[in-house]
C-alpha positions as CSV (number, residue, x, y, z in Angstrom):
1,M,64.0,69.7,-53.8
2,L,61.7,72.8,-53.7
3,R,58.6,70.8,-54.9
4,P,58.3,68.7,-52.0
5,M,59.0,71.2,-49.0
6,L,56.1,73.0,-50.8
7,M,53.2,70.5,-50.9
8,K,54.4,69.5,-47.5
9,S,54.0,72.4,-46.1
10,L,50.9,73.3,-48.0
11,S,49.4,69.8,-46.8
12,S,50.4,70.8,-43.3
13,F,48.6,74.4,-43.9
14,R,45.3,72.7,-45.0
15,G,45.6,70.4,-41.7
16,R,45.7,73.8,-39.6
17,C,42.7,74.9,-41.8
18,V,40.2,72.5,-41.0
19,R,41.3,72.1,-37.1
20,H,41.0,75.8,-37.1
21,L,37.5,76.4,-38.5
22,G,36.0,74.1,-35.8
23,T,37.1,76.4,-33.4
24,A,35.3,79.4,-35.8
25,V,32.3,77.5,-35.6
26,L,31.8,77.2,-32.2
27,C,32.7,80.8,-31.6
28,V,29.9,82.1,-34.6
29,V,27.4,79.7,-32.7
30,L,28.2,81.5,-29.0
31,L,27.6,85.0,-31.0
32,G,24.5,83.8,-32.4
33,F,22.7,83.6,-29.0
34,A,23.5,87.4,-28.1
35,Q,22.3,89.0,-31.4
36,P,18.4,89.4,-32.7
37,S,16.7,87.0,-34.6
38,F,16.5,89.6,-37.8
39,A,15.9,86.4,-40.3
40,A,12.6,85.3,-38.0
41,S,11.6,88.7,-37.8
42,A,11.5,89.2,-41.5
43,G,9.7,85.6,-42.1
44,R,7.2,87.1,-39.7
45,Q,6.6,90.7,-41.8
46,D,6.4,88.6,-45.2
47,A,3.7,86.9,-43.5
48,V,1.8,89.9,-43.1
49,A,2.3,91.1,-46.3
50,R,-0.7,90.7,-48.4
51,Q,-0.6,88.4,-51.1
52,P,-1.3,88.3,-54.5
53,V,-4.5,86.7,-55.9
54,Y,-2.4,84.6,-58.4
55,T,0.1,81.8,-58.4
56,G,2.8,80.4,-60.9
57,Q,4.6,82.3,-63.6
58,R,5.3,81.2,-67.5
59,S,8.1,79.1,-67.9
60,V,10.8,80.1,-70.1
61,E,11.9,76.4,-70.7
62,T,9.0,76.2,-73.1
63,A,10.0,78.6,-74.9
64,D,10.6,77.0,-78.1
65,R,9.5,77.8,-81.4
66,P,5.8,76.6,-81.8
67,V,5.1,74.4,-84.9
68,A,2.8,75.5,-87.6
69,G,0.2,74.2,-89.4
70,Q,-2.6,74.2,-86.1
71,R,-5.9,75.2,-85.8
72,I,-6.3,77.7,-83.0
73,G,-9.1,78.8,-81.1
74,M,-9.1,81.7,-78.8
75,S,-8.2,80.0,-75.5
76,D,-5.3,78.1,-77.4
77,A,-4.0,81.1,-79.2
78,V,-3.5,82.6,-75.7
79,E,-2.0,79.9,-74.4
80,H,0.6,79.9,-76.8
81,A,1.2,83.2,-76.5
82,L,1.7,83.4,-72.8
83,R,4.3,80.6,-73.6
84,F,5.9,81.3,-76.7
85,N,6.0,85.1,-77.0
86,P,9.3,86.5,-76.4
87,G,8.2,89.7,-75.7
88,L,7.6,88.0,-71.9
89,G,10.8,86.9,-71.6
90,A,12.4,90.0,-69.9
91,Q,9.8,90.3,-67.5
92,E,9.7,86.9,-66.5
93,A,13.9,87.5,-66.3
94,E,13.1,90.2,-64.2
95,S,11.2,88.3,-61.8
96,R,13.0,85.8,-61.2
97,S,16.4,88.1,-60.8
98,S,14.6,89.7,-57.7
99,E,13.9,86.9,-56.3
100,E,17.8,85.2,-56.2
101,G,18.6,89.0,-54.7
102,R,16.3,88.5,-52.1
103,K,17.9,85.0,-51.4
104,S,21.1,87.0,-51.7
105,A,19.8,89.3,-49.1
106,R,19.1,86.5,-46.5
107,G,22.7,85.9,-46.6
108,A,23.9,88.9,-45.2
109,F,22.7,87.7,-41.3
110,G,24.9,84.7,-41.8
111,P,28.7,84.9,-40.8
112,R,31.5,85.6,-43.0
113,L,34.4,83.5,-43.3
114,G,37.9,84.5,-44.8
115,V,40.9,83.5,-44.8
116,S,44.3,84.4,-45.7
117,Y,48.1,83.4,-46.5
118,S,50.9,85.9,-47.1
119,A,54.7,85.4,-47.6
120,T,57.2,88.6,-46.8
121,K,60.8,88.7,-47.8
122,T,63.2,91.6,-45.6
123,E,66.4,92.5,-46.4
124,S,68.3,94.8,-44.5
125,K,71.6,96.3,-44.5
126,R,73.4,96.5,-40.9
127,D,76.8,97.9,-39.3
128,P,79.5,95.2,-39.0
129,S,80.2,96.7,-35.4
130,A,76.8,96.4,-34.3
131,T,76.4,93.4,-31.7
132,M,72.3,94.0,-30.6
133,G,69.5,92.7,-32.8
134,T,68.5,89.6,-34.5
135,K,68.7,88.6,-38.0
136,N,66.1,88.1,-40.4
137,P,65.1,84.4,-41.5
138,K,66.9,83.8,-44.0
139,M,63.5,82.0,-46.0
140,G,61.7,85.1,-45.1
141,V,58.1,85.1,-43.1
142,Y,55.1,83.4,-43.9
143,S,51.7,83.7,-42.1
144,W,48.6,82.5,-42.2
145,G,45.1,83.8,-41.0
146,I,41.5,82.3,-40.9
147,E,38.6,85.2,-39.7
148,V,35.3,85.0,-39.0
149,T,32.6,87.7,-38.4
150,Q,29.2,87.9,-37.4
151,P,26.9,91.2,-37.6
152,I,24.9,91.4,-34.0
153,F,23.5,94.9,-34.5
154,Q,23.3,97.1,-37.9
155,G,21.0,99.7,-37.2
156,F,17.8,97.3,-38.7
157,R,20.0,98.1,-41.8
158,L,20.1,94.0,-42.8
159,L,16.7,93.8,-41.7
160,S,15.4,96.6,-43.9
161,T,17.6,95.6,-46.9
162,Y,16.4,91.9,-46.5
163,Q,12.5,93.2,-46.5
164,K,12.8,95.4,-48.9
165,A,14.4,92.8,-51.5
166,A,11.7,90.4,-50.4
167,L,8.8,93.3,-51.3
168,Q,10.7,93.6,-54.5
169,A,10.1,90.1,-55.3
170,D,6.7,90.2,-54.8
171,S,6.5,93.5,-57.1
172,D,8.5,92.0,-59.4
173,K,6.0,88.8,-59.9
174,A,2.7,91.2,-59.9
175,S,4.6,92.8,-62.8
176,L,5.0,89.5,-64.7
177,R,1.1,89.0,-64.1
178,K,0.3,92.1,-65.7
179,A,2.4,91.4,-68.3
180,E,0.4,88.3,-69.0
181,L,-2.8,90.2,-68.4
182,D,-1.9,92.5,-71.0
183,M,-0.5,90.1,-73.4
184,T,-3.8,87.7,-73.5
185,E,-5.3,91.6,-74.2
186,Q,-3.3,91.6,-77.0
187,V,-4.0,88.6,-78.2
188,Q,-7.8,88.6,-78.1
189,T,-7.8,92.0,-79.8
190,A,-5.9,90.8,-82.4
191,F,-8.2,87.3,-82.7
192,L,-11.0,89.7,-83.0
193,E,-10.0,91.7,-85.3
194,Y,-8.6,88.6,-87.4
195,L,-12.4,87.4,-87.1
196,K,-13.9,90.3,-88.0
197,A,-11.7,90.6,-90.9
198,G,-12.9,87.7,-91.8
199,E,-16.5,88.6,-91.7
200,N,-16.2,91.4,-93.5
201,T,-14.2,89.9,-96.5
202,R,-17.3,87.2,-96.6
203,S,-19.6,90.1,-96.8
204,M,-17.4,91.9,-99.4
205,R,-17.7,88.7,-101.7
206,D,-21.4,88.4,-101.1
207,S,-22.2,92.0,-102.0
208,L,-19.7,91.4,-105.4
209,T,-21.8,88.5,-106.2
210,R,-25.2,90.6,-105.7
211,L,-24.0,93.6,-108.3
212,R,-22.3,90.9,-110.5
213,E,-25.4,89.4,-110.9
214,Q,-27.1,92.8,-110.9
215,L,-24.9,93.8,-113.6
216,R,-25.9,90.7,-115.7
217,I,-29.7,91.5,-115.3
218,A,-28.9,95.0,-116.3
219,Q,-27.3,93.8,-119.8
220,A,-30.0,91.5,-120.5
221,Y,-32.5,94.1,-119.6
222,F,-30.7,96.9,-121.6
223,E,-30.2,93.8,-125.0
224,V,-33.8,93.3,-125.4
225,G,-34.7,97.6,-124.7
226,L,-35.6,97.2,-121.1
227,S,-33.0,99.6,-119.7
228,P,-31.1,102.4,-120.7
229,R,-27.7,102.1,-121.1
230,L,-27.0,104.3,-117.9
231,D,-28.3,101.1,-116.0
232,V,-25.4,99.7,-117.2
233,L,-23.1,102.2,-116.6
234,Q,-23.8,102.4,-113.0
235,A,-23.8,98.4,-111.9
236,E,-20.3,98.4,-113.9
237,V,-19.0,101.4,-111.8
238,D,-20.5,99.7,-108.5
239,V,-18.8,96.4,-109.4
240,S,-15.5,98.2,-109.8
241,E,-15.8,99.4,-106.2
242,A,-16.7,96.5,-105.0
243,E,-13.9,94.7,-106.1
244,S,-11.4,97.5,-104.8
245,L,-13.0,97.3,-101.5
246,L,-12.8,93.2,-101.4
247,I,-9.4,93.8,-102.2
248,E,-9.0,96.4,-99.4
249,A,-10.6,93.9,-97.0
250,E,-8.9,90.7,-97.8
251,N,-5.2,92.6,-97.7
252,T,-6.8,93.9,-93.6
253,Q,-7.2,90.0,-93.3
254,A,-3.9,89.1,-94.2
255,T,-2.5,91.9,-92.2
256,A,-4.3,90.9,-88.8
257,L,-3.0,87.2,-89.5
258,A,0.6,88.2,-89.9
259,R,-0.1,90.2,-86.1
260,L,-1.9,87.2,-84.6
261,N,0.9,85.0,-85.8
262,T,3.8,87.5,-84.5
263,L,2.2,87.9,-80.9
264,L,1.9,83.6,-80.8
265,G,5.3,83.2,-81.3
266,F,5.1,82.1,-85.0
267,D,6.7,83.7,-88.1
268,A,4.6,86.4,-89.7
269,T,3.9,83.9,-92.8
270,A,3.2,80.7,-90.7
271,V,0.0,79.1,-92.2
272,N,-2.3,78.5,-89.0
273,T,-6.2,78.1,-89.3
274,Y,-7.5,80.5,-86.3
275,T,-11.2,79.0,-85.3
276,G,-14.4,81.2,-84.1
277,T,-17.3,83.4,-85.1
278,L,-18.2,86.6,-83.5
279,K,-21.3,86.6,-81.5
280,E,-22.5,88.1,-78.2
281,V,-21.7,86.1,-75.0
282,G,-23.2,87.1,-71.6
283,F,-21.8,89.7,-68.6
284,R,-22.8,88.9,-65.1
285,Y,-21.2,91.6,-63.4
286,T,-22.6,95.0,-62.2
287,L,-20.2,98.3,-61.8
288,E,-19.9,97.6,-58.0
289,Q,-18.7,94.0,-58.7
290,C,-16.5,95.2,-61.3
291,L,-14.5,97.8,-59.3
292,E,-14.9,95.8,-56.3
293,L,-12.4,92.9,-58.0
294,A,-10.5,95.4,-59.3
295,Y,-9.3,97.2,-56.3
296,R,-8.8,93.6,-54.9
297,Q,-7.2,91.6,-57.9
298,R,-5.3,94.5,-60.1
299,P,-1.9,93.5,-60.4
300,D,-0.7,97.3,-61.0
301,L,-2.4,98.1,-57.6
302,Y,-0.6,95.5,-55.8
303,V,2.5,97.2,-57.1
304,A,1.8,100.3,-56.1
305,Q,1.2,98.7,-52.8
306,K,4.7,97.4,-52.9
307,A,6.3,100.7,-53.7
308,V,5.3,102.4,-51.1
309,E,6.4,100.0,-48.9
310,I,9.6,99.8,-50.6
311,A,10.3,103.4,-50.1
312,R,9.7,103.1,-46.3
313,K,12.4,100.4,-46.1
314,S,14.5,102.4,-48.1
315,Q,14.2,105.1,-45.0
316,K,14.4,102.8,-42.7
317,E,17.9,101.7,-44.0
318,V,19.0,105.2,-43.9
319,Q,17.7,105.8,-40.5
320,S,20.3,102.3,-39.6
321,D,23.2,105.1,-39.5
322,Y,21.5,106.9,-36.1
323,Y,22.8,103.7,-34.5
324,P,25.8,101.9,-33.7
325,Q,27.4,99.1,-35.6
326,I,27.8,96.1,-33.4
327,E,29.6,93.3,-35.2
328,G,31.6,90.0,-33.5
329,Y,34.5,88.3,-34.6
330,Y,37.1,85.5,-34.5
331,S,40.4,85.5,-35.5
332,M,43.1,83.1,-35.7
333,T,46.9,83.8,-37.2
334,Q,49.9,81.5,-37.2
335,S,53.1,83.0,-38.3
336,G,56.8,81.2,-39.3
337,N,60.0,81.2,-41.1
338,T,59.0,78.5,-43.3
339,P,55.9,78.1,-45.9
340,G,54.7,75.5,-43.6
341,M,55.6,77.7,-40.6
342,Q,57.7,75.4,-38.8
343,R,60.3,75.9,-36.8
344,S,63.7,75.6,-38.5
345,G,67.1,77.0,-37.7
346,E,69.1,79.7,-35.7
347,N,66.6,82.3,-35.9
348,G,63.0,79.7,-36.6
349,S,59.8,80.9,-35.4
350,H,56.2,79.7,-35.1
351,V,54.0,81.9,-33.1
352,T,50.0,81.6,-32.9
353,N,47.8,84.1,-32.0
354,W,44.3,83.6,-31.7
355,E,41.4,86.4,-30.9
356,V,37.5,86.3,-30.3
357,G,35.3,89.5,-29.2
358,A,32.8,92.1,-30.6
359,Q,33.7,95.8,-31.9
360,A,31.2,98.8,-32.1
361,T,31.5,101.5,-34.0
362,W,29.3,104.7,-34.4
363,N,29.5,108.2,-36.2
364,V,28.0,110.7,-33.7
365,F,28.0,113.3,-35.8
366,E,28.3,113.8,-39.8
367,W,27.1,117.4,-40.5
368,G,23.6,116.5,-40.8
369,T,24.5,113.8,-43.5
370,T,22.0,111.1,-42.1
371,Y,19.5,113.7,-41.2
372,Y,18.9,115.0,-44.4
373,A,19.0,111.9,-46.4
374,D,16.2,110.3,-44.1
375,K,14.4,113.6,-44.5
376,Q,14.8,112.9,-48.4
377,A,13.5,109.0,-47.9
378,G,10.5,110.4,-46.2
379,W,9.4,112.4,-48.8
380,Q,9.9,109.1,-51.6
381,V,7.4,107.6,-49.5
382,T,5.4,110.5,-49.3
383,K,5.5,110.9,-53.3
384,M,4.8,106.8,-53.6
385,R,1.4,107.2,-51.1
386,Y,0.2,110.1,-53.8
387,E,1.2,107.7,-56.5
388,Q,-1.1,105.1,-55.1
389,E,-4.1,107.0,-54.6
390,N,-3.9,108.8,-58.0
391,L,-3.8,105.1,-59.2
392,K,-6.8,104.2,-57.3
393,L,-9.1,107.4,-58.7
394,E,-7.8,106.5,-62.0
395,V,-8.7,102.9,-61.9
396,G,-12.1,103.8,-60.6
397,Y,-12.2,105.6,-63.8
398,D,-11.0,102.5,-66.3
399,I,-13.3,100.4,-65.2
400,K,-16.4,102.8,-65.2
401,S,-15.4,103.5,-69.2
402,K,-15.0,100.1,-70.1
403,Y,-17.8,99.2,-68.2
404,L,-20.1,101.6,-70.3
405,A,-18.1,100.2,-73.7
406,V,-19.4,97.0,-72.8
407,Q,-22.5,98.4,-72.5
408,E,-23.1,100.9,-75.3
409,A,-21.5,97.7,-77.4
410,R,-24.1,95.3,-76.8
411,K,-27.0,98.1,-77.5
412,R,-25.1,98.3,-80.1
413,I,-25.5,94.9,-81.8
414,A,-29.4,95.1,-81.7
415,V,-29.7,98.1,-83.2
416,A,-27.2,96.6,-85.8
417,Q,-29.4,93.5,-86.2
418,N,-32.5,95.4,-86.3
419,S,-30.9,97.3,-89.3
420,V,-29.4,93.9,-91.3
421,A,-33.2,92.3,-91.3
422,Q,-34.7,95.6,-92.5
423,A,-31.6,96.3,-95.3
424,T,-32.1,92.5,-95.9
425,E,-36.0,92.9,-96.8
426,A,-35.5,96.4,-98.4
427,Y,-32.9,94.8,-101.1
428,N,-35.4,91.8,-101.9
429,V,-38.0,94.2,-102.2
430,A,-35.8,96.3,-104.6
431,L,-34.8,93.3,-106.2
432,A,-38.7,92.4,-107.0
433,R,-40.0,95.5,-108.4
434,Y,-36.7,96.1,-110.3
435,H,-37.6,92.5,-111.5
436,E,-41.1,93.8,-112.5
437,H,-40.3,96.8,-114.0
438,V,-41.5,98.9,-111.3
439,G,-38.4,100.0,-109.3
440,T,-35.1,101.5,-110.7
441,N,-31.2,99.8,-111.1
442,F,-30.3,102.6,-108.8
443,D,-32.6,101.3,-106.2
444,V,-31.2,98.0,-106.2
445,L,-27.7,99.2,-106.1
446,D,-28.5,101.4,-103.0
447,A,-30.3,98.6,-101.8
448,S,-27.1,96.4,-101.9
449,A,-24.9,98.8,-100.7
450,N,-27.1,99.9,-97.4
451,L,-27.3,95.7,-96.7
452,T,-23.6,95.7,-96.6
453,S,-23.2,98.7,-94.7
454,A,-25.4,97.0,-92.3
455,Q,-23.8,93.9,-92.5
456,S,-20.6,95.8,-91.7
457,S,-21.8,97.7,-88.6
458,L,-23.4,94.7,-87.1
459,T,-19.6,92.5,-87.9
460,G,-18.2,95.7,-86.4
461,A,-20.8,95.8,-83.2
462,K,-19.7,92.2,-82.4
463,A,-16.5,92.7,-82.4
464,D,-16.4,96.0,-80.2
465,Y,-18.4,94.2,-77.8
466,L,-15.7,91.3,-77.5
467,T,-12.9,93.9,-77.8
468,A,-14.9,95.8,-74.9
469,L,-15.1,92.4,-72.5
470,S,-11.3,91.7,-72.7
471,Q,-10.5,94.6,-72.1
472,I,-12.6,95.5,-68.7
473,Y,-11.6,91.4,-67.8
474,V,-8.0,92.7,-67.8
475,A,-8.5,96.2,-66.0
476,M,-10.2,94.0,-63.3
477,G,-7.4,91.5,-62.7
478,E,-9.4,88.8,-64.8
479,Y,-8.2,86.1,-66.5
480,H,-10.9,84.8,-69.3
481,P,-8.4,82.8,-72.1
482,D,-11.6,82.4,-74.1
483,L,-14.0,85.2,-74.6
484,L,-16.4,83.1,-77.2
485,R,-17.4,80.2,-74.7
486,E,-20.8,81.0,-73.6
487,G,-21.0,82.7,-69.8
488,G,-17.1,83.5,-70.1
489,A,-14.3,81.1,-69.2
490,A,-13.7,80.2,-65.9
491,R,-11.4,82.5,-64.1
492,R,-7.6,81.1,-63.3
493,K,-6.3,81.5,-60.0
């Protein structure tokens, strides 16, 4: 008996909600004509804000485990890291989170709709001799209401909140770009370390081969009485040292391989073939061009600029308390003595009330709370501006130091190439003199050690030059996934 009555009452309740919702929407539309177009103003503010020079974000949907056993060049290695390295996931999530926050702040410009339903049972004891008063409804009092509120003026709080959220979203996108550039530099540095370790390992193997051959010759000469036992002992010592250095070089190469695998999202034990050779490539920028590109493209400078603007919007939010808060509203309530609010019985009732209007509140005096909060926010703006200016100075130093590192490494390559040529010739001469019995075994071993050292210096200079290129490109905000290609890679827009 009770269940059919409740279902009928709820059906009647839903019908009333639909009918009165149309009235509420009409009132909100009328109120909308009276309020400033805050959303439009926010759009104009975003239009004049300087946009970053890049577009796009990495996709977390592609962050599956990569398949090992590939041949990977430097460009492919960078792309693998940007797709699969889990370290970029947090920054990606932060960027997308702030974008959703911007949308949430935009929703505050619209109206708010609320619906309520209540049931109240009241019991009171009366004097039997009393003749005045009415009886309480036997089933209690039921009421439901609908209310729509529309902010009209909030002292620019809503506008400042939305603009701050939009600035934060742009800032986090720039932070994601910086994380991508930093990851590019890490991968390229690790890739070059691996190539450098490979070159040093080959150099150590060549050195060991030379020393073993010299040991064989020294032993043969000793057996026929053409050289002393000391030559054999010295050659054996040098062979042992070369074997130890080869073990260290192979371990360094294996460690570099594990690090590179990790950055690319592979397991440390994955077996991949990383291809490439250390070589000198061109660098077409002058110092002035490097500085100009850095000031225009570096994501951290963009983030610093947005930090200043966000601080200003935060001050605007505080200043909104200086102004009155105006809000329009429409409300409608119905009440009755049944769940469906229908007239029933001797004391049945059914009352409908609706109201439309506007309300303004203004905190005129709060003992300086808003004033000093405004001053505090103003000093935060000043702080952000100082930090922005300091960052600009640091960027200038960073570019100059990295530009000088590129020039230094390039000069070292020329010196090292000449040194390798001289050391090779010296080794050949020492070996020939030893065969002719006019030179000593010590001369050959010393010349071999000098040749190995010269080759290692050349390998280090080439790796340092390419590493310096990677660092200065990142310092300029440039994306160059393949440093080993002549002329550099085209920047990604």
